[in-house]
Every structure is written in structure tokens, then in C-alpha cells.
C-alpha positions as CSV (number, residue, x, y, z in Angstrom):
1,M,0.0,0.0,0.0
2,T,1.4,3.4,-1.0
3,I,1.4,6.5,1.3
4,N,-1.4,7.9,-0.8
5,D,-3.4,4.7,-0.5
6,A,-2.9,4.6,3.2
7,G,-4.0,8.2,3.5
8,A,-7.1,7.5,1.4
9,A,-8.0,4.5,3.6
10,L,-7.6,6.5,6.8
11,H,-9.8,9.3,5.4
12,K,-12.4,6.8,4.5
13,R,-12.4,5.3,8.0
14,R,-12.7,8.7,9.5
15,T,-15.6,9.6,7.2
16,E,-17.3,6.3,7.9
17,S,-16.9,6.9,11.7
18,M,-18.3,10.4,11.4
19,T,-21.2,9.1,9.3
20,T,-22.0,6.5,11.9
21,L,-22.0,9.0,14.7
22,I,-24.3,11.4,12.7
23,R,-26.6,8.5,11.9
24,R,-26.8,7.6,15.6
25,E,-27.5,11.2,16.5
26,L,-30.3,11.5,14.0
27,E,-31.8,8.2,15.3
28,R,-31.6,9.7,18.8
29,M,-33.4,12.8,17.7
30,V,-36.2,10.7,16.3
31,E,-36.3,8.6,19.4
32,H,-36.6,11.6,21.6
33,G,-39.2,13.4,19.5
34,E,-36.8,16.1,18.3
35,L,-37.6,15.0,14.8
36,S,-41.1,13.8,13.9
37,A,-42.5,11.9,10.9
38,G,-42.8,14.2,7.9
39,D,-40.1,16.6,9.1
40,R,-37.6,17.7,6.4
41,L,-33.9,17.2,7.2
42,N,-32.1,20.5,6.5
43,E,-28.5,19.5,5.6
44,N,-27.1,23.0,6.3
45,A,-28.8,23.3,9.7
46,L,-27.7,19.8,10.7
47,A,-24.2,20.4,9.5
48,A,-24.0,23.6,11.6
49,R,-25.6,22.0,14.6
50,L,-23.2,19.0,14.5
51,G,-20.1,20.9,13.4
52,V,-19.5,18.8,10.3
53,S,-19.6,19.3,6.5
54,R,-22.6,18.3,4.5
55,G,-20.9,15.2,3.0
56,P,-21.2,13.0,6.1
57,I,-24.8,14.3,6.6
58,R,-25.7,13.0,3.1
59,E,-24.0,9.7,3.8
60,A,-25.8,9.2,7.1
61,C,-29.1,10.0,5.3
62,R,-28.4,7.3,2.7
63,G,-27.9,4.8,5.5
64,L,-31.1,5.9,7.2
65,E,-33.0,5.6,3.9
66,Q,-31.8,2.0,3.7
67,S,-33.0,1.3,7.2
68,G,-36.4,2.8,6.5
69,L,-36.2,5.8,8.8
70,V,-36.1,8.5,6.1
71,T,-37.6,9.0,2.6
72,V,-35.7,10.8,-0.2
73,I,-37.9,12.8,-2.5
74,V,-36.2,13.9,-5.7
75,N,-35.9,17.7,-6.0
76,R,-37.5,18.1,-2.6
77,G,-35.1,16.7,-0.1
78,V,-34.9,14.1,2.8
79,F,-37.9,13.6,5.1
80,I,-38.4,11.6,8.2
81,R,-40.6,8.7,6.9
82,Q,-44.3,8.7,7.7
83,L,-45.2,5.2,8.7
84,E,-48.7,4.2,7.5
85,S,-51.1,2.8,10.1
86,R,-51.2,-0.6,8.4
87,E,-47.4,-0.8,8.3
88,A,-47.3,0.0,12.0
89,A,-49.9,-2.6,12.8
90,E,-48.0,-5.3,10.9
91,L,-44.7,-4.3,12.7
92,Y,-46.4,-4.6,16.1
93,E,-47.4,-8.2,15.2
94,I,-43.9,-9.1,14.1
95,R,-42.4,-7.5,17.2
96,A,-44.8,-9.5,19.4
97,V,-43.5,-12.7,18.0
98,L,-39.8,-11.7,18.3
99,Y,-40.2,-10.5,21.9
100,A,-42.1,-13.6,22.8
101,L,-39.1,-15.6,21.5
102,A,-36.7,-13.5,23.5
103,G,-38.6,-14.1,26.7
104,R,-38.7,-17.8,26.1
105,I,-35.0,-17.9,25.6
106,L,-34.1,-15.6,28.5
107,A,-36.3,-16.9,31.3
108,P,-34.3,-20.1,32.0
109,I,-30.9,-18.2,32.0
110,I,-31.6,-14.8,33.4
111,T,-29.2,-13.7,36.1
112,A,-29.8,-11.8,39.3
113,Q,-27.8,-8.9,37.9
114,Q,-29.9,-8.8,34.8
115,I,-33.1,-8.8,36.9
116,A,-31.7,-5.9,38.9
117,E,-30.9,-3.9,35.7
118,L,-34.4,-4.5,34.3
119,Q,-35.9,-3.4,37.6
120,Q,-34.0,-0.2,37.5
121,Y,-35.6,0.7,34.2
122,I,-39.0,0.0,35.6
123,D,-38.3,2.2,38.6
124,V,-37.2,5.1,36.3
125,M,-40.3,4.6,34.2
126,Q,-42.5,4.8,37.2
127,S,-40.9,8.1,38.1
128,A,-41.7,9.2,34.6
129,V,-45.3,8.1,35.0
130,E,-45.7,10.1,38.2
131,S,-44.3,13.2,36.6
132,N,-46.1,12.6,33.3
133,D,-42.8,12.8,31.5
134,L,-43.0,10.9,28.2
135,N,-39.6,12.0,27.1
136,L,-38.1,10.2,30.2
137,F,-40.4,7.2,29.9
138,Y,-40.0,6.5,26.2
139,P,-36.2,5.9,26.0
140,N,-36.2,3.8,29.2
141,N,-39.0,1.8,27.8
142,L,-36.9,1.2,24.7
143,R,-33.9,0.2,26.8
144,F,-36.0,-2.2,28.9
145,H,-37.1,-4.2,25.8
146,E,-33.7,-4.0,24.1
147,E,-32.0,-5.4,27.1
148,I,-34.4,-8.3,27.3
149,V,-33.5,-9.2,23.7
150,R,-29.8,-8.6,24.3
151,F,-29.7,-10.7,27.5
152,S,-31.2,-13.6,25.5
153,G,-27.8,-14.0,23.8
154,N,-29.3,-14.6,20.4
155,E,-27.4,-12.2,18.1
156,R,-29.6,-12.6,15.0
157,L,-32.7,-12.0,17.1
158,N,-31.1,-8.9,18.5
159,S,-30.2,-7.6,15.1
160,E,-33.7,-8.1,13.8
161,C,-35.2,-6.4,16.8
162,M,-32.9,-3.4,16.5
163,A,-33.9,-2.9,12.8
164,L,-37.6,-3.2,13.8
165,H,-37.1,-0.6,16.7
166,R,-35.7,1.9,14.2
167,E,-38.8,1.8,12.1
168,M,-41.1,1.8,15.1
169,H,-39.6,5.0,16.5
170,L,-41.8,6.6,13.9
171,F,-45.0,5.4,15.6
172,R,-44.5,4.0,19.1
173,R,-44.6,7.3,21.0
174,R,-48.2,7.6,19.8
175,T,-49.3,4.6,21.9
176,L,-47.8,6.0,25.0
177,D,-49.5,9.3,24.5
178,L,-52.8,7.7,25.1
179,P,-54.3,8.6,28.5
180,G,-53.1,6.3,31.2
181,R,-51.1,4.2,28.8
182,M,-47.7,4.8,30.5
183,Q,-48.9,3.4,33.8
184,I,-50.6,0.4,32.1
185,S,-47.4,-0.2,30.1
186,N,-45.2,-0.2,33.2
187,D,-47.6,-2.5,35.1
188,E,-47.1,-4.9,32.2
189,H,-43.4,-4.5,32.5
190,R,-43.6,-5.6,36.1
191,A,-45.5,-8.7,35.1
192,I,-43.0,-9.5,32.4
193,L,-40.1,-9.2,34.9
194,A,-41.9,-11.3,37.4
195,R,-42.2,-14.2,35.0
196,L,-38.6,-13.8,33.8
197,A,-37.4,-13.8,37.4
198,A,-39.4,-16.9,38.2
199,H,-37.6,-18.6,35.3
200,E,-40.9,-19.5,33.5
201,P,-40.3,-19.5,29.8
202,A,-43.9,-20.1,28.6
203,S,-45.5,-17.4,30.8
204,A,-42.6,-14.9,30.2
205,S,-43.1,-15.4,26.4
206,S,-46.9,-15.0,26.8
207,E,-46.5,-11.8,28.9
208,L,-44.2,-10.2,26.3
209,E,-46.4,-11.1,23.4
210,R,-49.5,-9.8,25.2
211,H,-47.7,-6.6,26.1
212,V,-47.0,-5.8,22.5
213,L,-50.4,-6.8,21.2
214,T,-52.2,-4.8,23.8
215,S,-50.5,-1.7,22.4
216,R,-51.5,-2.8,18.9
217,E,-55.1,-3.2,19.9
218,A,-55.1,0.2,21.6
219,L,-54.3,1.8,18.3
220,F,-55.7,-0.4,15.6
221,G,-58.1,-2.9,17.1
222,P,-57.5,-6.7,17.5
223,V,-55.2,-8.8,15.4
224,G,-56.7,-9.5,12.1
225,H,-58.1,-6.0,11.7
226,Y,-55.9,-3.8,9.5
227,P,-56.3,-0.1,8.9
228,A,-56.9,0.9,5.3
229,H,-53.8,2.1,3.4
230,E,-53.6,5.9,3.6
231,S,-53.6,7.9,0.5
């Protein structure tokens, strides 16, 4: 490898690293409600905010388009994707099955330390319920579910769930905005953890599946009913 080649490779690695950081920051902004479905991404404003050139912003947006978080409209720009109700309903059903599997795998092997970590998320979420703070509840809700999947040790399952989470950022806050839903959700979290802590695979799996499908039903009705495609 020549000096020029080495320099080009180093520049590429630095660019890729910056692009990854920007992509994560944009995902965080969606997760925390700083960017909403339908919002246009202003490259100049984002570059100024993040202290980078527009090149890594464009690369990050290409990656987000591939993961389904943004939509590129020719001659108009890049927009946070607007997830149709039917798409969201279908994602909830898939998520229910994946989480049920995670619970079935994790229940026999969960450790005391993992139980304590999940309990901490529940405690923080309860504080958020009492202060009616969705911006505190939502990210801890995400982490609670992500940790259950991660603790299962199934890397492919974890990868599939992470991809699903990115898409569902576009819709999931809507469920928790429903009156009383944060408290109901956290009560369900306690039931899930109780079954995991009791090392009961079947009931842990059922609780996780029920938890997701309850959210689906609150928004779209029972499984088997699908909202019409939006025009």
C-alpha cells in the first residue's frame, strides 16, 4: 500500500466513523421526539448543529433511507418517513413474536444482575409516569425491551429487533401518548419481569407477546383487523 493509498484509507475510515456518529444522533433525535414523521432534514442546519460538513450528513441520510427511517424525494429533499397505520400494525405483530421468543430464551438463563438492571428501568419509568414525562419514559421503555432481547444472547434476534425498533420510532410514542397508557405499560413491564425472574419460559413469552399486542389493539383494534392504506 502506498502512502497515498494509506491516506485515502484513513480518510475513508474517519468519514465512515463520522457518518456512523451522525446517523446515531439522527436516530436519537427521532427517538426523543426532536424529529417527527414528515419533518424535512435540513442539511445546512444539521451540519451547523453537529459541526461537520454536508458530506457525512448526506452519507448518514443514505444509510437511514436503507433502514427505512427517512424517505428521499427527488428535488424536494430528505424527510423523516411517515409510517402508515397498516405498516405499523404489521410491525407490532412481528415485534410481538420476536419479543415472545426473547422471553422464552431468556427466562431459564436470566441472572440476578440482569433482573436488577431491568428493575432499574421499571423504577425510572414509574418516576416518569408520576411526573407525566413521556420524554423520560420512552427511552427507558426502549432500553428495557432492548435489554431483554440482548440478554437472551441470540445475536440474530437482537439484530432483527434493532432494525424493527428503528422503524417503530416513527410510531411507538403515539401509543404511550394515550391517556393512562404509560402506567398500564409499566404495570405490564412488572408482570414480564416477574415471569422472567421466576424462570418461567412459557409465561414470560406470553406476557411479552400480550404486552405488544395490547399496544397494537389500543391503536388499531384486534389482530386480524388492519387499517386501510392511507392515501
